N, C-alpha and C positions, 0 to 999 in steps of 0.2 A: 616599518610597520607600527601603527599605534595599537593600543589595547583593544579599540572597537573591531579593527580588521582581524585581529587574532581570535577574538570571541566569535565573530561571525564565522570565520573559517572553521574553527573547531565545531560550532554548532553544525555547519553545513556537512562536514565529514560524518558526525554522528547521524545525522538525518540520513545521509546516503546509505550508511551501514544499516541502519534500522529498515530502510525501504528494501534493500536486498534481502534482509532476513525475512521480513513480512512476506515478500512475494515468493520466497522459497518455502515458506511454510503452508501457503495455499495449495489445495489439492488440484491436480489437473482435471481438465475436462475429459470425460470419456469419449473415446472415438468410436465411430461405426454406429449402426443402427441400434444395436441393444443398448448402448450408452444413452443414445437419445431418447428412447422409450423410457428407460429406467429413470433418467435424470428428470424428464418431463412429468412422470408421475410423482416422483419424490417432491418436486416443487410445488406441483398442484395440490397434492393431498397432505403436505407437511404442515403440521400446526404451528410450530415455532420457526418459521422461515427466517425471521429476523434475528433469531437467537442462536443460530448454528455458528459453528466456529468459522465456517467459510464466510458467512455474512459479516461477523465481527472483524475478520481479517480484511474484508473487501472495505469496510468503512475506515479501518486504520490506514490501509493503502492510500485511500483518497485523501486523508488528512495529511499523511506523510508526504504525499505528492505535492500538495498544495504548499506545504512547509518548505519542501525542496525548491520549488519555483520561486517562493518569497525570498528565501536566502540566496539563491542564484542571482536573483534581480539586485539584492542588496550589494552582493559582492562585486557585481559589475559596476554598480555606481560608486562604491568607495574605493575600488582599486584602481 
């Protein structure tokens, strides 16, 4: 293994761990009819929909997932 492979592998492992942590930090969706009504009202009438913790974690999840796919492709190409 050369230095590039080691660096990409370490980066891939760190991204994998961060993705697991970010997904676990997100709150689960409420099940049932009461959760549907309360969740719909909260998102419809909420003023800071984009600034909530769930919205921020959702954006970070997307970024980390894209980074995971990119590092996976790089690892396939160099190994």
